[in-house]
LODREN-855167 format. One record per residue: residue number from 1; x, y, z of N, C-alpha, C, O in turn; chain. Coordinates in steps of 0.05 Angstrom, whole numbers, plus 5000, padded with zeros to 4 digits. Example, Ala and Ser with C-alpha at 12.3 -4.5 7.8 and 13.67 -1.06 7.14 Angstrom:
<pts>
+-----+------+------+------+------+------+------+------+------+------+------+------+------+---+
:   k :   nx :   ny :   nz :  cax :  cay :  caz :   cx :   cy :   cz :   ox :   oy :   oz : c :
+-----+------+------+------+------+------+------+------+------+------+------+------+------+---+
:   1 : 5264 : 4886 : 5156 : 5246 : 4910 : 5156 : 5264 : 4934 : 5156 : 5285 : 4934 : 5169 : A :
:   2 : 5257 : 4955 : 5142 : 5273 : 4979 : 5143 : 5258 : 5001 : 5157 : 5268 : 5023 : 5161 : A :
+-----+------+------+------+------+------+------+------+------+------+------+------+------+---+
</pts>
This chain:
<pts>
+-----+------+------+------+------+------+------+------+------+------+------+------+------+---+
:   k :   nx :   ny :   nz :  cax :  cay :  caz :   cx :   cy :   cz :   ox :   oy :   oz : c :
+-----+------+------+------+------+------+------+------+------+------+------+------+------+---+
:   1 : 1251 : 2275 : 6774 : 1274 : 2257 : 6771 : 1275 : 2249 : 6742 : 1256 : 2241 : 6730 : A :
:   2 : 1299 : 2251 : 6731 : 1304 : 2243 : 6703 : 1303 : 2213 : 6700 : 1313 : 2199 : 6718 : A :
:   3 : 1292 : 2204 : 6678 : 1291 : 2175 : 6673 : 1317 : 2165 : 6663 : 1331 : 2178 : 6647 : A :
:   4 : 1325 : 2141 : 6671 : 1348 : 2127 : 6661 : 1340 : 2101 : 6649 : 1317 : 2092 : 6653 : A :
:   5 : 1357 : 2089 : 6633 : 1351 : 2063 : 6623 : 1351 : 2043 : 6646 : 1372 : 2041 : 6660 : A :
:   6 : 1330 : 2029 : 6650 : 1328 : 2011 : 6673 : 1346 : 1986 : 6668 : 1344 : 1973 : 6647 : A :
:   7 : 1363 : 1981 : 6687 : 1382 : 1959 : 6685 : 1366 : 1932 : 6684 : 1347 : 1928 : 6699 : A :
:   8 : 1375 : 1914 : 6667 : 1363 : 1888 : 6664 : 1333 : 1887 : 6657 : 1320 : 1868 : 6662 : A :
:   9 : 1324 : 1909 : 6645 : 1295 : 1911 : 6639 : 1287 : 1889 : 6619 : 1264 : 1880 : 6619 : A :
:  10 : 1304 : 1880 : 6602 : 1297 : 1860 : 6582 : 1309 : 1833 : 6588 : 1310 : 1816 : 6570 : A :
:  11 : 1316 : 1828 : 6613 : 1329 : 1803 : 6620 : 1310 : 1779 : 6615 : 1285 : 1781 : 6619 : A :
:  12 : 1321 : 1757 : 6607 : 1306 : 1732 : 6605 : 1316 : 1712 : 6625 : 1308 : 1689 : 6624 : A :
:  13 : 1334 : 1721 : 6642 : 1345 : 1703 : 6662 : 1324 : 1696 : 6683 : 1312 : 1714 : 6695 : A :
:  14 : 1318 : 1670 : 6687 : 1297 : 1663 : 6706 : 1304 : 1673 : 6734 : 1327 : 1673 : 6742 : A :
:  15 : 1283 : 1680 : 6750 : 1288 : 1690 : 6777 : 1303 : 1670 : 6794 : 1319 : 1678 : 6811 : A :
:  16 : 1298 : 1644 : 6790 : 1311 : 1623 : 6806 : 1342 : 1624 : 6802 : 1357 : 1620 : 6821 : A :
:  17 : 1350 : 1630 : 6777 : 1379 : 1632 : 6772 : 1391 : 1656 : 6786 : 1413 : 1654 : 6798 : A :
:  18 : 1378 : 1679 : 6785 : 1388 : 1702 : 6798 : 1390 : 1698 : 6828 : 1409 : 1706 : 6841 : A :
:  19 : 1369 : 1686 : 6840 : 1369 : 1680 : 6868 : 1392 : 1661 : 6876 : 1405 : 1665 : 6896 : A :
:  20 : 1396 : 1641 : 6859 : 1418 : 1622 : 6864 : 1445 : 1637 : 6863 : 1462 : 1631 : 6879 : A :
:  21 : 1448 : 1655 : 6844 : 1473 : 1670 : 6841 : 1477 : 1689 : 6865 : 1499 : 1693 : 6874 : A :
:  22 : 1455 : 1700 : 6876 : 1456 : 1716 : 6900 : 1466 : 1699 : 6923 : 1484 : 1707 : 6938 : A :
:  23 : 1454 : 1675 : 6926 : 1463 : 1657 : 6948 : 1492 : 1650 : 6945 : 1506 : 1649 : 6965 : A :
:  24 : 1501 : 1644 : 6921 : 1529 : 1636 : 6917 : 1547 : 1660 : 6923 : 1569 : 1656 : 6936 : A :
:  25 : 1540 : 1684 : 6916 : 1555 : 1708 : 6921 : 1557 : 1712 : 6951 : 1579 : 1718 : 6962 : A :
:  26 : 1535 : 1710 : 6965 : 1535 : 1713 : 6994 : 1552 : 1692 : 7008 : 1566 : 1697 : 7027 : A :
:  27 : 1550 : 1667 : 6999 : 1566 : 1645 : 7010 : 1595 : 1650 : 7006 : 1611 : 1646 : 7025 : A :
:  28 : 1603 : 1658 : 6983 : 1632 : 1664 : 6977 : 1641 : 1687 : 6995 : 1664 : 1688 : 7003 : A :
:  29 : 1624 : 1706 : 7001 : 1631 : 1729 : 7017 : 1632 : 1723 : 7046 : 1641 : 1738 : 7062 : A :
:  30 : 1621 : 1699 : 7054 : 1623 : 1691 : 7082 : 1597 : 1692 : 7097 : 1598 : 1691 : 7122 : A :
:  31 : 1575 : 1693 : 7084 : 1549 : 1693 : 7098 : 1548 : 1666 : 7114 : 1554 : 1645 : 7103 : A :
:  32 : 1539 : 1668 : 7139 : 1538 : 1644 : 7155 : 1510 : 1630 : 7153 : 1507 : 1607 : 7161 : A :
:  33 : 1491 : 1644 : 7143 : 1464 : 1633 : 7139 : 1450 : 1649 : 7118 : 1454 : 1673 : 7116 : A :
:  34 : 1435 : 1635 : 7101 : 1419 : 1648 : 7080 : 1391 : 1636 : 7082 : 1388 : 1611 : 7082 : A :
:  35 : 1371 : 1653 : 7082 : 1343 : 1644 : 7084 : 1326 : 1658 : 7063 : 1329 : 1682 : 7058 : A :
:  36 : 1309 : 1642 : 7050 : 1290 : 1654 : 7031 : 1263 : 1656 : 7044 : 1253 : 1636 : 7055 : A :
:  37 : 1251 : 1679 : 7042 : 1223 : 1683 : 7052 : 1204 : 1681 : 7028 : 1209 : 1693 : 7007 : A :
:  38 : 1184 : 1664 : 7031 : 1165 : 1659 : 7009 : 1138 : 1673 : 7014 : 1129 : 1676 : 7037 : A :
:  39 : 1125 : 1681 : 6992 : 1098 : 1691 : 6994 : 1079 : 1668 : 6992 : 1087 : 1645 : 6989 : A :
:  40 : 1053 : 1673 : 6995 : 1033 : 1652 : 6995 : 1032 : 1637 : 6969 : 1023 : 1614 : 6968 : A :
:  41 : 1041 : 1649 : 6947 : 1040 : 1635 : 6921 : 1066 : 1620 : 6915 : 1069 : 1610 : 6892 : A :
:  42 : 1084 : 1618 : 6934 : 1108 : 1603 : 6931 : 1131 : 1617 : 6917 : 1151 : 1605 : 6911 : A :
:  43 : 1129 : 1644 : 6914 : 1151 : 1659 : 6902 : 1167 : 1671 : 6925 : 1157 : 1676 : 6946 : A :
:  44 : 1193 : 1675 : 6919 : 1211 : 1686 : 6939 : 1206 : 1716 : 6941 : 1207 : 1731 : 6921 : A :
:  45 : 1200 : 1725 : 6965 : 1194 : 1754 : 6969 : 1217 : 1769 : 6983 : 1217 : 1793 : 6984 : A :
:  46 : 1237 : 1754 : 6994 : 1260 : 1767 : 7006 : 1281 : 1746 : 7011 : 1276 : 1722 : 7013 : A :
:  47 : 1306 : 1755 : 7012 : 1328 : 1738 : 7020 : 1340 : 1751 : 7045 : 1348 : 1774 : 7046 : A :
:  48 : 1342 : 1735 : 7066 : 1355 : 1743 : 7091 : 1381 : 1728 : 7094 : 1384 : 1705 : 7085 : A :
:  49 : 1400 : 1741 : 7107 : 1426 : 1728 : 7111 : 1441 : 1741 : 7135 : 1434 : 1763 : 7144 : A :
:  50 : 1461 : 1727 : 7144 : 1477 : 1737 : 7166 : 1506 : 1738 : 7157 : 1516 : 1720 : 7143 : A :
:  51 : 1520 : 1760 : 7164 : 1548 : 1764 : 7157 : 1562 : 1773 : 7182 : 1552 : 1790 : 7197 : A :
:  52 : 1586 : 1763 : 7187 : 1602 : 1771 : 7210 : 1615 : 1798 : 7204 : 1625 : 1803 : 7182 : A :
:  53 : 1614 : 1816 : 7224 : 1628 : 1841 : 7223 : 1648 : 1842 : 7246 : 1648 : 1824 : 7262 : A :
:  54 : 1663 : 1864 : 7248 : 1681 : 1866 : 7271 : 1667 : 1869 : 7297 : 1679 : 1866 : 7318 : A :
:  55 : 1641 : 1875 : 7296 : 1625 : 1878 : 7320 : 1608 : 1854 : 7326 : 1594 : 1853 : 7347 : A :
:  56 : 1608 : 1834 : 7309 : 1592 : 1810 : 7312 : 1576 : 1804 : 7288 : 1578 : 1818 : 7267 : A :
:  57 : 1559 : 1784 : 7289 : 1543 : 1775 : 7267 : 1519 : 1794 : 7263 : 1505 : 1799 : 7283 : A :
:  58 : 1514 : 1803 : 7239 : 1491 : 1820 : 7234 : 1472 : 1808 : 7214 : 1481 : 1796 : 7194 : A :
:  59 : 1446 : 1810 : 7219 : 1426 : 1799 : 7200 : 1418 : 1821 : 7180 : 1415 : 1845 : 7188 : A :
:  60 : 1413 : 1813 : 7155 : 1404 : 1831 : 7134 : 1380 : 1819 : 7120 : 1377 : 1794 : 7120 : A :
:  61 : 1364 : 1836 : 7108 : 1341 : 1825 : 7093 : 1338 : 1842 : 7068 : 1333 : 1867 : 7069 : A :
:  62 : 1340 : 1829 : 7044 : 1336 : 1843 : 7019 : 1309 : 1836 : 7008 : 1304 : 1813 : 7001 : A :
:  63 : 1291 : 1855 : 7005 : 1264 : 1849 : 6996 : 1261 : 1850 : 6966 : 1277 : 1863 : 6952 : A :
:  64 : 1242 : 1835 : 6955 : 1234 : 1837 : 6927 : 1207 : 1851 : 6926 : 1187 : 1840 : 6936 : A :
:  65 : 1206 : 1874 : 6915 : 1182 : 1890 : 6913 : 1171 : 1889 : 6884 : 1172 : 1909 : 6870 : A :
:  66 : 1161 : 1866 : 6877 : 1152 : 1862 : 6849 : 1129 : 1881 : 6841 : 1128 : 1889 : 6818 : A :
:  67 : 1112 : 1888 : 6860 : 1089 : 1906 : 6853 : 1099 : 1933 : 6843 : 1088 : 1944 : 6824 : A :
:  68 : 1121 : 1943 : 6855 : 1132 : 1968 : 6846 : 1143 : 1966 : 6818 : 1141 : 1985 : 6802 : A :
:  69 : 1155 : 1944 : 6811 : 1165 : 1940 : 6784 : 1143 : 1938 : 6764 : 1144 : 1950 : 6742 : A :
:  70 : 1122 : 1923 : 6771 : 1099 : 1921 : 6753 : 1086 : 1949 : 6749 : 1080 : 1956 : 6727 : A :
:  71 : 1083 : 1964 : 6771 : 1072 : 1991 : 6769 : 1089 : 2009 : 6751 : 1078 : 2024 : 6736 : A :
:  72 : 1115 : 2007 : 6754 : 1133 : 2022 : 6737 : 1128 : 2015 : 6707 : 1126 : 2033 : 6690 : A :
:  73 : 1126 : 1990 : 6702 : 1121 : 1981 : 6674 : 1095 : 1992 : 6664 : 1093 : 2000 : 6641 : A :
:  74 : 1074 : 1991 : 6680 : 1048 : 2001 : 6672 : 1049 : 2031 : 6668 : 1039 : 2041 : 6647 : A :
:  75 : 1060 : 2045 : 6687 : 1060 : 2075 : 6686 : 1079 : 2086 : 6665 : 1072 : 2104 : 6650 : A :
:  76 : 1103 : 2075 : 6664 : 1124 : 2088 : 6648 : 1130 : 2075 : 6622 : 1141 : 2089 : 6604 : A :
:  77 : 1124 : 2050 : 6619 : 1134 : 2037 : 6595 : 1112 : 2026 : 6577 : 1111 : 2033 : 6554 : A :
:  78 : 1096 : 2009 : 6588 : 1078 : 1994 : 6570 : 1048 : 2001 : 6573 : 1032 : 1992 : 6556 : A :
:  79 : 1041 : 2017 : 6592 : 1013 : 2026 : 6595 : 0993 : 2003 : 6595 : 0995 : 1984 : 6610 : A :
:  80 : 0973 : 2006 : 6578 : 0951 : 1987 : 6577 : 0960 : 1958 : 6570 : 0949 : 1939 : 6579 : A :
:  81 : 0981 : 1956 : 6553 : 0991 : 1930 : 6545 : 1000 : 1914 : 6570 : 0996 : 1890 : 6572 : A :
:  82 : 1013 : 1928 : 6589 : 1022 : 1915 : 6613 : 0999 : 1906 : 6631 : 1002 : 1887 : 6646 : A :
:  83 : 0977 : 1919 : 6630 : 0954 : 1913 : 6647 : 0940 : 1887 : 6638 : 0926 : 1874 : 6653 : A :
:  84 : 0944 : 1880 : 6612 : 0930 : 1857 : 6601 : 0937 : 1830 : 6614 : 0920 : 1813 : 6617 : A :
:  85 : 0962 : 1827 : 6621 : 0970 : 1801 : 6631 : 0986 : 1804 : 6657 : 1011 : 1801 : 6656 : A :
:  86 : 0973 : 1809 : 6679 : 0986 : 1815 : 6704 : 1003 : 1791 : 6714 : 1024 : 1795 : 6725 : A :
:  87 : 0994 : 1767 : 6710 : 1008 : 1743 : 6720 : 1036 : 1742 : 6707 : 1056 : 1739 : 6721 : A :
:  88 : 1037 : 1746 : 6681 : 1062 : 1746 : 6667 : 1079 : 1770 : 6676 : 1103 : 1768 : 6678 : A :
:  89 : 1066 : 1792 : 6681 : 1080 : 1816 : 6690 : 1094 : 1812 : 6716 : 1117 : 1821 : 6719 : A :
:  90 : 1082 : 1798 : 6735 : 1094 : 1793 : 6760 : 1118 : 1775 : 6757 : 1139 : 1778 : 6771 : A :
:  91 : 1116 : 1755 : 6740 : 1139 : 1737 : 6735 : 1162 : 1753 : 6723 : 1185 : 1750 : 6732 : A :
:  92 : 1156 : 1769 : 6703 : 1176 : 1786 : 6690 : 1188 : 1806 : 6711 : 1212 : 1810 : 6711 : A :
:  93 : 1171 : 1817 : 6727 : 1180 : 1836 : 6748 : 1200 : 1823 : 6767 : 1220 : 1835 : 6774 : A :
:  94 : 1194 : 1798 : 6775 : 1213 : 1784 : 6793 : 1239 : 1778 : 6778 : 1260 : 1779 : 6791 : A :
:  95 : 1238 : 1771 : 6753 : 1262 : 1766 : 6737 : 1279 : 1792 : 6737 : 1303 : 1791 : 6742 : A :
:  96 : 1267 : 1814 : 6731 : 1281 : 1840 : 6730 : 1292 : 1847 : 6758 : 1315 : 1853 : 6761 : A :
:  97 : 1275 : 1846 : 6778 : 1282 : 1854 : 6805 : 1304 : 1838 : 6817 : 1323 : 1849 : 6827 : A :
:  98 : 1303 : 1811 : 6815 : 1324 : 1795 : 6827 : 1350 : 1798 : 6812 : 1372 : 1797 : 6824 : A :
:  99 : 1349 : 1803 : 6786 : 1374 : 1807 : 6770 : 1387 : 1834 : 6779 : 1411 : 1835 : 6782 : A :
: 100 : 1371 : 1854 : 6782 : 1381 : 1880 : 6791 : 1393 : 1877 : 6819 : 1415 : 1888 : 6825 : A :
: 101 : 1379 : 1863 : 6837 : 1389 : 1860 : 6864 : 1416 : 1845 : 6864 : 1434 : 1852 : 6878 : A :
: 102 : 1417 : 1824 : 6847 : 1442 : 1809 : 6845 : 1465 : 1827 : 6836 : 1487 : 1826 : 6848 : A :
: 103 : 1461 : 1843 : 6816 : 1482 : 1861 : 6806 : 1489 : 1882 : 6827 : 1513 : 1887 : 6831 : A :
: 104 : 1469 : 1893 : 6840 : 1474 : 1913 : 6860 : 1490 : 1901 : 6884 : 1510 : 1913 : 6893 : A :
: 105 : 1482 : 1877 : 6893 : 1496 : 1864 : 6915 : 1525 : 1858 : 6908 : 1543 : 1862 : 6924 : A :
: 106 : 1529 : 1849 : 6883 : 1556 : 1843 : 6874 : 1573 : 1868 : 6875 : 1596 : 1867 : 6884 : A :
: 107 : 1562 : 1890 : 6865 : 1577 : 1916 : 6866 : 1583 : 1924 : 6894 : 1606 : 1933 : 6900 : A :
: 108 : 1564 : 1922 : 6913 : 1568 : 1930 : 6940 : 1589 : 1913 : 6954 : 1607 : 1923 : 6968 : A :
: 109 : 1588 : 1887 : 6950 : 1607 : 1869 : 6962 : 1635 : 1872 : 6950 : 1655 : 1867 : 6963 : A :
: 110 : 1636 : 1880 : 6925 : 1662 : 1886 : 6912 : 1675 : 1910 : 6926 : 1699 : 1910 : 6930 : A :
: 111 : 1659 : 1931 : 6933 : 1670 : 1954 : 6947 : 1680 : 1945 : 6975 : 1701 : 1955 : 6984 : A :
: 112 : 1666 : 1927 : 6988 : 1674 : 1917 : 7014 : 1701 : 1901 : 7011 : 1719 : 1905 : 7026 : A :
: 113 : 1702 : 1884 : 6991 : 1726 : 1868 : 6986 : 1750 : 1886 : 6981 : 1773 : 1879 : 6989 : A :
: 114 : 1746 : 1909 : 6968 : 1768 : 1928 : 6963 : 1775 : 1945 : 6988 : 1792 : 1963 : 6986 : A :
: 115 : 1761 : 1940 : 7010 : 1765 : 1956 : 7034 : 1758 : 1986 : 7031 : 1769 : 2003 : 7045 : A :
: 116 : 1740 : 1991 : 7012 : 1731 : 2019 : 7008 : 1709 : 2026 : 7028 : 1705 : 2049 : 7035 : A :
: 117 : 1694 : 2006 : 7036 : 1672 : 2009 : 7055 : 1670 : 1984 : 7072 : 1682 : 1963 : 7066 : A :
: 118 : 1654 : 1985 : 7093 : 1648 : 1962 : 7109 : 1621 : 1950 : 7100 : 1605 : 1965 : 7090 : A :
: 119 : 1617 : 1925 : 7105 : 1593 : 1912 : 7096 : 1568 : 1925 : 7109 : 1548 : 1929 : 7096 : A :
: 120 : 1570 : 1932 : 7135 : 1547 : 1945 : 7148 : 1542 : 1973 : 7138 : 1520 : 1984 : 7140 : A :
: 121 : 1563 : 1985 : 7126 : 1560 : 2012 : 7115 : 1543 : 2012 : 7090 : 1525 : 2029 : 7087 : A :
: 122 : 1547 : 1993 : 7073 : 1532 : 1993 : 7048 : 1505 : 1978 : 7050 : 1487 : 1983 : 7034 : A :
: 123 : 1503 : 1960 : 7070 : 1478 : 1945 : 7073 : 1462 : 1955 : 7097 : 1442 : 1943 : 7104 : A :
: 124 : 1469 : 1978 : 7109 : 1456 : 1988 : 7132 : 1425 : 1990 : 7130 : 1411 : 1982 : 7149 : A :
: 125 : 1414 : 1999 : 7108 : 1385 : 2001 : 7106 : 1371 : 1974 : 7110 : 1348 : 1972 : 7117 : A :
: 126 : 1386 : 1952 : 7104 : 1375 : 1925 : 7104 : 1381 : 1910 : 7129 : 1374 : 1886 : 7131 : A :
: 127 : 1394 : 1922 : 7149 : 1399 : 1908 : 7174 : 1371 : 1902 : 7186 : 1354 : 1919 : 7187 : A :
: 128 : 1368 : 1877 : 7194 : 1342 : 1867 : 7202 : 1341 : 1864 : 7233 : 1358 : 1852 : 7245 : A :
: 129 : 1319 : 1875 : 7245 : 1315 : 1873 : 7274 : 1294 : 1851 : 7278 : 1270 : 1855 : 7272 : A :
: 130 : 1302 : 1829 : 7290 : 1283 : 1807 : 7295 : 1261 : 1814 : 7314 : 1239 : 1804 : 7312 : A :
: 131 : 1267 : 1832 : 7333 : 1246 : 1838 : 7353 : 1224 : 1856 : 7342 : 1201 : 1854 : 7351 : A :
: 132 : 1230 : 1872 : 7322 : 1209 : 1889 : 7309 : 1200 : 1878 : 7282 : 1180 : 1887 : 7271 : A :
: 133 : 1214 : 1858 : 7272 : 1209 : 1847 : 7245 : 1211 : 1869 : 7224 : 1195 : 1869 : 7204 : A :
: 134 : 1229 : 1887 : 7227 : 1233 : 1909 : 7208 : 1262 : 1913 : 7202 : 1280 : 1907 : 7218 : A :
: 135 : 1267 : 1924 : 7178 : 1294 : 1932 : 7171 : 1300 : 1959 : 7184 : 1281 : 1973 : 7192 : A :
: 136 : 1325 : 1967 : 7184 : 1332 : 1993 : 7195 : 1318 : 2015 : 7179 : 1307 : 2034 : 7190 : A :
: 137 : 1317 : 2012 : 7153 : 1304 : 2032 : 7136 : 1274 : 2034 : 7143 : 1264 : 2056 : 7146 : A :
: 138 : 1261 : 2011 : 7146 : 1232 : 2012 : 7153 : 1227 : 2026 : 7180 : 1207 : 2040 : 7183 : A :
: 139 : 1246 : 2022 : 7198 : 1244 : 2035 : 7225 : 1246 : 2065 : 7223 : 1230 : 2080 : 7234 : A :
: 140 : 1267 : 2074 : 7209 : 1271 : 2103 : 7208 : 1250 : 2117 : 7190 : 1243 : 2140 : 7194 : A :
: 141 : 1240 : 2102 : 7170 : 1219 : 2113 : 7153 : 1193 : 2116 : 7170 : 1179 : 2136 : 7168 : A :
: 142 : 1187 : 2096 : 7186 : 1164 : 2096 : 7203 : 1165 : 2121 : 7222 : 1144 : 2132 : 7229 : A :
: 143 : 1189 : 2128 : 7230 : 1193 : 2152 : 7248 : 1197 : 2177 : 7232 : 1206 : 2197 : 7242 : A :
: 144 : 1190 : 2176 : 7206 : 1192 : 2199 : 7188 : 1220 : 2212 : 7187 : 1222 : 2236 : 7184 : A :
: 145 : 1241 : 2195 : 7190 : 1268 : 2204 : 7189 : 1275 : 2226 : 7209 : 1291 : 2243 : 7204 : A :
: 146 : 1262 : 2224 : 7232 : 1265 : 2244 : 7254 : 1295 : 2247 : 7260 : 1309 : 2228 : 7265 : A :
: 147 : 1303 : 2272 : 7261 : 1331 : 2279 : 7268 : 1350 : 2278 : 7244 : 1373 : 2283 : 7247 : A :
: 148 : 1340 : 2270 : 7221 : 1357 : 2267 : 7197 : 1351 : 2287 : 7175 : 1367 : 2289 : 7156 : A :
: 149 : 1330 : 2302 : 7177 : 1322 : 2320 : 7156 : 1334 : 2347 : 7160 : 1336 : 2357 : 7183 : A :
: 150 : 1343 : 2360 : 7138 : 1356 : 2386 : 7140 : 1338 : 2407 : 7153 : 1347 : 2424 : 7168 : A :
: 151 : 1312 : 2405 : 7148 : 1293 : 2424 : 7159 : 1294 : 2424 : 7190 : 1293 : 2444 : 7203 : A :
: 152 : 1297 : 2400 : 7201 : 1298 : 2397 : 7230 : 1324 : 2407 : 7241 : 1325 : 2420 : 7262 : A :
: 153 : 1346 : 2402 : 7227 : 1372 : 2410 : 7235 : 1374 : 2441 : 7235 : 1385 : 2453 : 7254 : A :
: 154 : 1363 : 2453 : 7214 : 1364 : 2482 : 7212 : 1347 : 2496 : 7234 : 1355 : 2517 : 7244 : A :
: 155 : 1325 : 2484 : 7241 : 1308 : 2495 : 7263 : 1322 : 2495 : 7289 : 1318 : 2512 : 7306 : A :
: 156 : 1340 : 2475 : 7293 : 1355 : 2473 : 7318 : 1378 : 2492 : 7321 : 1389 : 2495 : 7343 : A :
: 157 : 1384 : 2506 : 7300 : 1407 : 2525 : 7301 : 1400 : 2550 : 7316 : 1417 : 2568 : 7319 : A :
+-----+------+------+------+------+------+------+------+------+------+------+------+------+---+
</pts>
């Protein structure tokens, strides 16, 4: 995969501000509930929310995967320098991650507002199942995308 310039890589916007902007965006769009999931150290690890669709209210969960951002910085950008101060790296990773999520969500909800897509269409991977405590994506990944891979489809011909 070709590398692109990572969006918001140099942001100095505090994670709390990006999270607040995400909440405001969801509220304006009509979310009926917004919940922040916290990790043991008091940082926000996911934002869950409910939005009404033509089929009823649907729950969604947007995760913050700060470890992956830190690993990207270590592997691709800063190498040994990034390893020196992991605590600062995780704070920076959350700043970058929440800012990217905010921009992505704004873009997706803009498509919905223009009636180009439905909310469940663009947020489908993040539909949250309370009985399994997993998102739709986590469920299909756990099942190794059974029935969705071209190799499987071609074998059935």
